[in-house]
LUMNU-274880 format. One line per 10 residues: number of its first residue (from 1); for each residue x, y, z of C-alpha. Coordinates in Angstrom, 2 decimals. Layout:
LUMNU-274880
NUM) X Y Z; ...
This chain:
LUMNU-274880
1) 0.03 -0.02 0.15; 1.54 3.39 -0.95; 0.30 6.62 0.66; 1.99 10.03 0.56; 4.69 8.37 -1.60; 5.63 5.87 1.18; 5.30 2.21 0.54; 3.63 0.88 3.72; 3.60 -2.57 5.02; 0.14 -4.68 4.81
11) -2.10 -4.36 7.57; -2.46 -8.19 7.56; 0.82 -10.17 8.16; 1.31 -13.33 9.92; 2.26 -12.86 13.50; 5.45 -14.64 12.84; 6.68 -12.00 10.49; 5.72 -9.29 12.84; 7.82 -11.10 15.47; 10.80 -11.30 13.15
21) 10.59 -7.55 12.23; 10.37 -6.81 16.24; 13.16 -8.99 16.85; 15.38 -7.37 14.20; 14.49 -3.97 15.26; 15.51 -4.58 18.82; 18.68 -6.20 17.47; 19.58 -2.98 15.34; 18.75 -0.41 18.09; 21.00 -2.23 20.61
31) 23.94 -2.73 18.01; 23.56 1.22 17.09; 23.26 2.34 20.63; 25.16 0.16 22.95; 27.26 2.62 24.29; 24.46 4.83 25.13; 22.52 1.90 26.33; 25.04 0.78 28.76; 25.91 4.13 30.16; 22.33 5.19 30.33
41) 21.43 2.07 32.31; 24.19 2.69 34.56; 23.29 6.49 35.17; 19.71 5.53 36.07; 20.85 2.74 38.49; 23.44 5.03 40.10; 21.28 8.21 40.63; 17.81 7.25 40.41; 17.41 3.88 42.40; 18.34 2.61 45.77
51) 20.40 0.12 44.07; 23.32 2.34 43.38; 25.54 0.58 46.15; 25.06 -2.66 44.11; 25.99 -0.98 40.93; 29.25 0.55 42.58; 30.35 -3.11 43.68; 29.64 -4.24 40.05; 31.73 -1.55 38.40; 34.44 -2.29 40.97
61) 34.41 -5.88 40.29; 34.23 -5.40 36.34; 37.20 -3.05 36.47; 39.66 -4.44 39.10; 38.56 -8.15 39.39; 37.10 -9.42 36.28; 39.95 -8.18 34.15; 40.20 -11.30 31.87; 38.12 -9.90 28.73; 38.59 -13.29 27.05
71) 37.30 -15.47 29.78; 34.25 -17.94 28.79; 31.04 -16.70 30.35; 28.84 -18.09 27.62; 25.25 -18.66 28.40; 23.70 -21.55 26.46; 20.33 -20.25 27.58; 20.96 -16.84 25.94; 22.34 -18.48 22.79; 19.38 -20.71 22.43
81) 16.83 -17.89 22.93; 14.02 -18.16 20.56; 14.48 -14.37 19.89; 17.49 -15.06 17.73; 15.67 -17.42 15.84; 13.13 -14.87 14.72; 16.06 -12.53 14.07; 17.84 -15.24 11.82; 14.53 -16.02 10.17; 13.84 -12.30 9.23
91) 16.44 -12.47 6.29; 16.86 -15.51 6.64; 20.41 -16.04 7.81; 21.73 -19.57 6.70; 25.06 -21.44 7.55; 26.49 -23.34 4.66; 29.79 -25.79 4.83; 30.98 -26.84 1.40; 33.59 -29.09 2.88; 32.54 -32.71 3.26
101) 35.34 -33.36 5.60; 34.71 -32.92 9.48; 36.80 -30.55 11.32; 39.40 -32.29 13.68; 38.04 -32.22 17.23; 41.64 -32.06 18.52; 42.72 -28.93 16.60; 41.81 -25.07 16.60; 40.54 -23.26 13.54; 40.48 -19.57 12.67
111) 37.43 -18.63 10.52; 38.22 -15.45 8.56; 35.05 -13.75 7.45; 34.23 -11.46 4.71; 32.53 -8.89 4.13; 31.92 -6.92 7.22; 28.71 -5.28 5.95; 27.14 -2.67 8.36; 26.32 -4.85 11.10; 27.65 -8.28 10.32
121) 24.33 -10.11 10.55; 25.68 -13.11 8.96; 28.60 -13.69 11.42; 26.56 -12.69 14.33; 23.21 -14.74 13.65; 25.33 -17.54 12.03; 27.98 -18.12 14.59; 27.17 -16.48 18.04; 23.75 -18.08 18.56; 23.14 -21.69 18.65
131) 21.66 -21.98 15.12; 20.80 -25.52 13.97; 23.41 -25.25 11.12; 26.34 -24.38 13.64; 25.31 -27.47 15.89; 25.19 -29.83 12.90; 28.61 -28.70 11.19; 30.67 -27.92 14.47; 29.50 -30.24 17.10; 32.91 -30.76 18.72
141) 34.07 -27.07 19.03; 33.32 -24.05 20.90; 32.80 -21.08 18.70; 34.19 -17.60 19.90; 33.60 -14.48 17.74; 36.21 -11.81 18.09; 34.99 -8.10 18.42; 36.31 -4.73 19.50; 37.91 -4.50 22.90; 35.78 -1.41 23.39
151) 32.65 -3.52 23.86; 34.16 -5.14 27.02; 34.46 -1.82 28.98; 30.81 -0.68 28.63; 28.76 -1.65 31.82; 25.78 -3.95 31.61; 26.11 -4.41 27.92; 29.52 -6.27 28.27; 27.77 -8.86 30.18; 25.36 -9.62 27.18
161) 28.38 -9.53 24.80; 30.16 -12.12 26.86; 26.95 -14.47 27.25; 27.17 -14.82 23.40; 30.78 -15.91 23.39; 32.06 -12.74 21.94; 35.79 -11.97 22.97; 38.32 -9.24 22.26; 40.23 -9.04 18.83; 43.49 -8.56 20.63
171) 46.63 -10.57 19.63; 46.58 -12.02 23.25; 43.15 -13.40 22.97; 43.41 -14.86 19.55; 46.79 -16.76 20.57; 45.07 -17.96 23.65; 42.01 -19.34 21.82; 43.89 -20.61 18.93; 46.83 -21.99 21.12; 44.43 -23.99 23.28
181) 45.99 -27.41 24.06; 44.02 -30.28 22.73; 42.24 -28.09 20.26; 38.35 -27.77 20.26; 38.18 -23.94 19.57; 36.80 -21.90 16.60; 37.76 -18.18 16.41; 35.55 -16.33 14.11; 37.27 -13.04 12.96; 35.97 -10.33 10.54
191) 39.32 -9.53 8.96; 38.21 -6.61 6.93; 37.15 -4.63 9.82; 35.52 -1.38 9.98; 37.04 -0.29 6.77; 34.74 -2.67 4.83; 31.79 -0.71 6.32; 32.33 2.36 3.96; 32.24 0.16 0.87; 29.02 -1.81 2.02
201) 26.42 -1.39 -0.77; 24.09 -3.58 -2.65; 25.92 -5.10 -5.64; 29.25 -4.49 -4.20; 31.72 -7.57 -3.87; 34.69 -6.11 -2.31; 36.82 -7.13 0.72; 39.98 -5.53 2.61; 42.77 -8.15 2.65; 45.85 -6.90 0.88
211) 47.30 -5.29 3.99; 45.76 -7.45 6.71; 48.30 -10.05 7.74; 47.80 -10.03 11.51; 45.57 -13.19 11.37; 48.29 -14.87 9.10; 50.75 -14.42 12.00; 48.23 -15.75 14.56; 47.80 -19.09 12.38; 51.48 -19.66 11.81
221) 52.36 -19.01 15.45; 49.72 -21.54 16.81; 49.57 -23.86 13.72; 45.75 -23.42 13.25; 44.06 -23.98 10.01; 42.73 -20.84 8.26; 39.11 -21.17 7.05; 37.89 -18.87 4.29; 34.24 -17.60 5.07; 31.94 -15.35 2.71
231) 28.65 -13.94 3.52; 26.75 -13.79 0.28; 24.00 -11.14 0.69; 25.68 -9.25 3.49; 26.08 -6.23 1.56; 22.32 -6.41 0.26; 20.56 -5.82 3.35; 21.47 -2.15 3.46; 22.44 0.80 1.47; 24.16 3.81 2.67
241) 24.41 7.59 2.09; 27.89 7.97 0.30; 30.04 10.92 1.40; 33.39 11.90 -0.60; 36.73 11.40 0.94; 37.27 15.19 1.45; 33.93 15.93 2.88; 33.26 16.88 6.44; 31.05 13.92 6.91; 33.89 11.47 5.78
251) 36.37 13.23 7.90; 34.23 12.79 11.03; 33.55 9.20 10.17; 37.37 8.61 9.73; 38.08 10.35 13.00; 35.56 8.28 15.09; 36.90 5.13 13.44; 40.47 6.12 14.58; 39.38 6.73 18.00; 37.05 3.95 18.63
261) 37.64 1.46 15.85; 33.70 2.10 14.79; 32.83 3.04 11.52; 29.49 5.23 11.70; 27.69 4.94 8.35; 24.29 6.30 7.71; 22.28 3.56 6.64; 19.43 3.26 3.85; 16.93 0.83 4.98; 13.35 0.33 5.84
271) 11.10 1.11 8.93; 9.06 -0.86 11.28; 5.72 -0.44 9.44; 6.80 0.92 5.96; 9.58 0.03 3.41; 10.72 3.39 2.05; 13.15 4.60 4.59; 14.55 3.88 8.06; 17.32 1.85 9.84; 16.05 -1.53 9.77
281) 17.66 -3.92 7.02; 15.76 -5.29 4.20; 14.54 -8.85 4.02; 17.13 -10.33 1.66; 18.80 -13.82 2.19; 22.38 -13.87 3.69; 24.18 -17.09 3.19; 27.33 -17.82 5.38; 29.52 -20.00 3.21; 32.32 -21.73 5.02
291) 35.24 -22.90 2.80; 37.84 -25.78 3.03; 40.34 -25.47 5.90; 43.83 -24.43 4.83; 46.37 -26.44 6.76; 49.09 -24.43 8.36; 52.43 -25.64 9.92; 53.18 -24.26 13.42; 56.00 -21.57 13.17; 56.62 -19.95 16.50
301) 58.86 -17.11 14.61; 57.64 -17.06 11.08; 59.67 -15.13 8.66; 58.23 -12.38 6.23; 58.37 -14.68 3.33; 56.40 -17.57 5.10; 53.65 -14.83 6.16; 53.46 -13.51 2.64; 53.55 -16.88 1.08; 50.51 -18.06 3.46
311) 48.76 -14.73 2.82; 48.86 -15.18 -0.95; 47.58 -18.64 -0.53; 44.66 -17.63 1.49; 43.90 -14.83 -1.01; 43.60 -17.18 -3.65; 41.47 -19.72 -1.82; 39.19 -16.64 -1.03; 38.74 -15.79 -4.63; 38.12 -19.48 -5.47
321) 35.38 -19.81 -2.78; 33.61 -16.74 -4.07; 33.92 -17.79 -7.83; 32.67 -21.25 -7.07; 29.76 -20.40 -4.99; 28.62 -17.11 -6.35; 26.29 -18.92 -9.02; 23.99 -20.23 -6.05; 23.56 -17.02 -4.27; 23.99 -14.17 -6.57
331) 21.73 -12.85 -9.28; 24.38 -11.05 -11.10; 26.88 -14.02 -10.85; 27.82 -13.96 -14.40; 29.30 -10.69 -14.04; 30.12 -10.39 -10.33; 33.83 -10.72 -9.24; 35.53 -10.45 -5.81; 37.73 -7.17 -5.59; 40.39 -7.38 -3.16
341) 41.86 -4.21 -1.74
């Protein structure tokens, strides 16, 4: 129904679709305002309730006692919450593994995911929640998703972050997870990071990999296989307002990214009850494709040549994954090619 040049959602929609939209709306609001949410709730508890003394104890504990940001505080109840199933089904997000060989239970694996997209729905809903596919494909591994260390210094929301098995992207944390004796860990890392956010638009298939070699060093130091992962459709769920590199808005975005590691795009999406504008993503499928593991020989002090050779091999495997799978997930597969920066 179109009214005042706005494309409105039908009045009669199944309850399931309404719940899916509500679930993704809450997810987006929390993702976009997690800093304000954490400190806002903290301010309220501190100055407007009788629980201020409990909050002071909590802050003291979180700053001076609970200093291990990479500790495992996964809540299986939270990861199994039906709320996340509604969020997954909104697009829907599907996890697909093309390798027929099972991952070895006595090894750790580093999943290197592309592209970032605006909010990384494929990674978040495919790996951080207990989806049917993740339990089926990786039954013998604990999955940890690496995110900005900033997330672990915000009161209240840091607990939700830890409950979903998020851990920092620091070198120490990656080495700890990938160096676990006896194996059994999967680290999920969005290698391109916030820089890919600026290039996230429908029809764009570009990733930032050329100068990203830190994950290569982690793999060599710990001897953990590298697994290429591509989320087909991640860039299709949002558009964004573009700003030239010399514009004031782009300079502000770059400054924020440099200070916090967070890119702040202005999304083009839909609304809660209409499809013409808003910050909610469009309902477009996201298929997270997990490629074949690349075996890595443990080298505690790798040379630059070893790092470059493995990086080149990974880049080659990433292109092969995209080219072999694009026909299943992209409408423009005949002309689509992966651009690597």
